[in-house]
Every structure is written in structure tokens, then in C-alpha cells.
C-alpha positions in Angstrom: 172.2 107.8 89.5 171.0 104.6 87.8 173.5 102.6 85.8 172.8 99.4 83.9 175.5 97.3 82.3 174.7 94.3 80.2 177.0 91.3 79.6 176.9 87.8 78.4 175.9 88.2 74.8 177.5 86.2 72.0 176.9 83.8 69.1 175.0 80.6 69.5 173.6 78.0 67.2 169.9 77.7 66.6 168.3 75.6 69.3 170.9 76.6 71.9 170.7 78.5 75.1 172.3 81.7 76.4 171.9 83.8 79.6 172.5 87.5 79.5 173.0 89.6 82.6 172.4 93.2 83.6 174.2 94.7 86.5 172.2 97.4 88.1 173.5 100.2 90.3 172.4 100.4 93.9 170.0 103.2 93.0 167.6 100.6 91.5 165.4 99.6 94.4 162.4 97.3 94.9 160.1 100.0 93.6 161.4 99.7 90.0 160.2 98.0 86.9 163.0 96.1 85.2 162.9 94.8 81.7 164.7 93.4 78.7 164.2 94.9 75.2 165.7 93.9 71.9 166.2 95.6 68.6 167.2 93.9 65.3 168.5 95.8 62.3 165.6 97.4 60.4 163.1 96.4 63.1 161.3 98.3 65.8 162.4 97.8 69.4 160.5 95.0 71.1 159.8 94.6 74.8 160.8 91.0 75.5 160.2 90.5 79.2 159.7 92.6 82.3 159.3 92.3 86.0 158.5 94.4 89.1 161.5 94.3 91.4 159.3 93.8 94.4 158.1 90.6 92.7 155.0 89.9 90.7 154.2 87.8 87.7 156.6 88.6 84.9 155.5 89.7 81.5 156.7 88.0 78.3 156.2 88.9 74.7 154.4 86.2 72.8 157.5 85.7 70.6 159.5 84.4 73.6 156.9 83.0 75.9 157.9 79.5 77.1 161.5 80.0 75.9 162.8 83.0 77.9 162.8 83.6 81.6 163.5 86.9 83.4 164.8 86.9 86.9 166.3 89.2 89.5 169.0 88.4 92.0 168.5 91.2 94.6 171.6 90.2 96.5 173.8 90.7 93.4 171.7 93.6 92.0 171.6 91.7 88.7 168.9 91.1 86.2 169.0 88.0 84.1 167.4 86.8 80.9 167.7 83.0 80.4 167.1 82.2 76.7 166.6 78.7 75.3 165.5 77.1 72.1 167.0 80.2 70.4 166.0 80.9 66.8 167.7 83.1 64.2 164.8 85.5 64.7 166.1 86.2 68.2 169.2 87.8 66.8 169.3 91.4 68.1 170.9 93.8 70.5 169.4 93.2 73.9 169.1 96.1 76.3 168.1 96.0 79.9 166.0 99.0 81.2 164.6 100.3 84.4 162.0 102.8 85.6 160.4 103.7 88.9 157.1 101.8 89.1 155.3 105.1 89.7 155.8 105.9 86.0 154.1 102.7 85.0 150.4 102.8 84.0 148.4 101.3 86.9 151.7 100.0 88.3 152.1 97.5 85.6 155.6 96.9 84.4 154.7 95.6 81.0 157.2 97.1 78.5 156.9 100.8 77.8 159.5 103.6 77.3 161.5 103.0 80.4 163.6 105.9 81.7 167.0 104.2 82.2 168.8 102.0 79.6 171.9 100.0 79.3 174.2 100.1 76.3 173.1 96.7 75.0 174.7 93.3 74.3 174.6 91.5 70.9 173.0 88.1 70.6 173.5 86.3 67.3 171.7 83.1 66.5 172.7 81.2 63.4 
């Protein structure tokens, strides 16, 4: 059974930095795609960043490229999203998600409708 629990959200001033975390259950192994998604009020869900747990080049949405960094600490079973130069447009509920890589098209973990989702953590930039 896969469980994902986000933490670390909060309020930050524009230009600031914040790191959010996602604790994954032991069921999430190296054959998983892991990603961060966000949804702002009145907007569609956006895939922000994703990575293959076995380790290949991460994907970033153009809106966050150069400002956000996704990483995985396998020893702690924790996925991170480091965010810097935050903008009010980054305000959203951020969800981590996971899916076995066999469900990904051609094994690419670029964001799609992952199978497992966390409850989300609010990030507010003002």
C-alpha cells in the first residue's frame, strides 16, 4: 500500500525560498515515477517536476525551470521540492504523487495522471 504525506508548506514573501517534503511509504521502490503537482484556485492541475526513482534527468515545467529542484533521499524515503525566487503565481496546493514506471509512456516520468497521491500542502507567496 502506497502512502504519501506532504509537509513543509507555508507562507513566504515573494523572492523567498521554501522546501516541501513528501514522505513515501516503503512500498515506493526504485521502479517508480515520483512527481510534484500543484493546483491553484480556479486553475487546472500543473505538473511541476518529476523524477524516476532509479535516477535520470528530472523534468521541470517551464514555469519553474531554474527556480525549483526535485530530489529524492532514498535512505529517508523522502521526496523534496526546493523552491526559490518564489512568485505569487506559485501560490497553490502542492501534491506529491507516485506511479510505477511501467505505467509511464515509454518509461518517461514526465507528469501524467499518476496513480498515488498525497493530500497536499499549501504554499502561499505574497
